[in-house]
N, C-alpha and C positions, 0 to 999 in steps of 0.2 A: 360641025355641027353639034354640041350636045345633048345625047337623050334626055328629054321630061317628058315628065308627064303630067297634065294640067290638073288639078282639083279643085273646083269651081273657082281658076282662075288666078288659084296657085301654083305655081312649079314647082315640081318635085324633079330632082336633077336624080337620076341612076346613072347606074353601069351595069352593064351580064359580062362574066369571066366563064370558060369553059363549058364542058356539057354532062348531061345526066340527071337525076330530077331535080326539079328547082327548090334552091335554099335564100331563103332571103338573110340579109345580114345589116341589121339595123344597130350603129352605134351608139355612142353612151356618149351624155356634153361637153361641149368644148372643144368637137371634135369633127371629123369629117369620115366621107365613105375612103378616101385614100390612109386611114391609120391601119382598116383591113389587110389594107399591103405591106404597110410598114412591120407587120406582128407575123407575117407568115403567113395568113389564114388563107392569102388566095392563092399563093405556089404551091400551097398545103393540100388544099381541095380542090383546086377546079378541073383539073383531070378526071375528077369524078364528080360531079355535081357541078349542077350548073348557077353561080353562083346570082344573083342579085343582090350589088350592093345599092343602096341610095341614100342622098343626104337629106335628113331628119330637116324639116322647115325650119329657117333660121340659122341653118349650118350649112358649111361647103357653099355652091353653087347652086342651091336650092332658094328659093325666094323666103324674102327676110321681113315678113310685114312686125310691125314694133306695138300691136295690142297685143294684151295681153291673153283675152277672147280668143285669137286666131290659135294658142295652145293650147286648148280644152283637150282633151283625152280621144275624145270623138275624132275631132279633123286628126290627128296624128294617127291615127286609125286608118284612115280614112286615105290618108297618103302614103299607106300601104297598099292599100286595095288597089290605089287608081294607077300604081304602077304596075300591079299585076294583071288589071285591066291595059295598060297600057303595049304590056307584052304579052296579048288574051291565055294570060296562065289563069286558069279555074282555079288551081290548089297548090300549094307550096310547105314544104317548110318555113320554120323560123328561126331566125339565131336573133337575140337581142343582150345588149350589155347594159347594164345600169341603165342610162338612162330607157335604151334600147327595150332591156330586159320588161321596166316599169309598162313602155308602148303594147310588148308579147302580151299582157295581164288584159289590157284595154282590146287588143285581138280578140281572146278567151270570152270577152266580155260581148263585142258587139258583132265581130265578124269568124264566127270558131269555124262556119260551113266554106273558109277561107283557105283554110288552115291543117296539113296531113298530121301534125306535130308540132309543139314549141319547148324552143329551147332558149331557158330565159337564168344569167346568171348576173352578179353582183345587184338584183332587186329585189325586193316584196312588193305585195299590192297594202301596204297597212299607205296611213298617212305619216307624211314625210313633210320638214324642213329641207327649203331651199336653199335656206340664207346664206351656207358656204358656199357657193355657186354664187349666188349674188353679190358678198363681199370678193371673189375674185375679179366678177364683170367688173365691178363699180373700179377697180382700181384700173383701168383701161379706160372710162368715160372721164372719172376723176384726174389721172395723173398721166392718159397716156398707153400707147401700146407698147412700149420695152418693161414697164412696170406692172402691168396684164400677165405679159410672158416672164417677167421674174414671178410676180405673185403665183403665175400657175406650175411654176416647175418648182418654187420650196413645196409646195401642198401635192404638187402630181408626177413627181419626177423628171430630170433633165431630156431635154427634146434634141432631137440633131437640126440642121442650119433647115432641110427642108418640111419642116413641123414648123418650129419659129415664124417660116416665110408666111404659112399657111395663115396662124393662127394670126399673122399681121393684119389679115388682109378680113377679121371679122368685124360685123358688125354690134358694137356694145349694146346700143339701146335694142337690140334684137333677141340677144343671149342675156337681156336682164328681163324682160317680155318672158323669152324659155323657160325662163327660173322659180315660176310661182308652184307655193307650198301645193304637193299631190295630197288631193284627198286618199280616203279610205277606198276600196278594190277591192276590201278582201271581199265582199259577199260573193264573187265570182270564183273562187276554189271552188264549193262542192260542184258547180256546175262542167264546171273542166273534163271531160269525159277524152279528149285528146292526148294520146300517149304525150309526156312534159320531161325535160329535161333540168332540174332546175342545179348550177351549182353554183358556186363561189369560196373564195379565199378563205383561208383557214382565220386572218388578220384581218379581216375584213369587220370594221363595226357593222354590218347589215348579215353576217352570218346567221345570230339566232334567229333574227327573225326568216330569213329568204328558206332556216330548217322546220319554223314553225308552218311556215307558208305550205312548204310539201309537204307537211304531214297531212295537211287538208283535199291534196287533189291525190283523188283517186289512184288515176294511172301512171305515177308520178318517178324520180329515179331521182337520188340528190348526190351530191359529190360534193367535196369538198376538196380543191388545193393544197394540203400545208404548208403553212409558212411563208402565204401572200398575202396580202392588206390587196385592199380595193384597186387602187392604181395596180400595181405588179401582176394580178391574178390575169387580167386581157392580155397581159404583153406576151406572157406563157405561149406560146400555140404549141409550140411544142407537148405541154401536159396536157393541153384542151382537145387539143381536135377528137386526141386517140378516144377518148370519151364522145365526140361527137358519131364520132365515126361508129363506135360499138350501137350508141342508141340507135342512130337511125337507120345500122344492119338489120335491125330488130324490129322498125317500125312498116306496119301492112298500110299501106294509102287505102285510103277509104272514099269512094266514090261522092 
């Protein structure tokens, strides 16, 4: 039986791997927790951390409401804390990429007391259009699963057969509801007191905005991974995990 946390009637699927300090890992759009396994993060980190992998609402094995209001940042934040509550974990570290990184800024605003540190990749808190994601999802709605998978591979890279199989199970109407334009959350930046690692690929269109937001976070470290764009950056656990380890080794947990 799959483990779920209940957040006011929305079930959030999660898995745990390994032992050590708890580290929540939040995936990106059009993905699921399984991608952390695919890209080598679980195997390379589970010996030293208690990895808490969750499927964001609308994705994977979590519930998939079709109402856009269900994907307000406050609900996405409370999904994460609901998982921590289900595990009876008071405080954890957090790693999120792209959509997951944007949720990280929401955590800093709405639940900063639940996190020792934030690791935010490929994301910024400024207003952002999600039209590119909506265009991908509309391919599935209008032309079927195979058209969606081909469109996704064209923009985000070739997938394995296992990844293609997972993508074939997507609920496109839920994903369309997920992909609402993001409001400006940058007012949170000067309030962020916990240690933060902000990373981005050098060729990511978000690179400059990520750099800018890091300048407004008091206790932040900014890392650029050379010659990588948005979709390629997260695939290179061999490059990113050493930065994550060094950063976490320097964080002094606060009660």
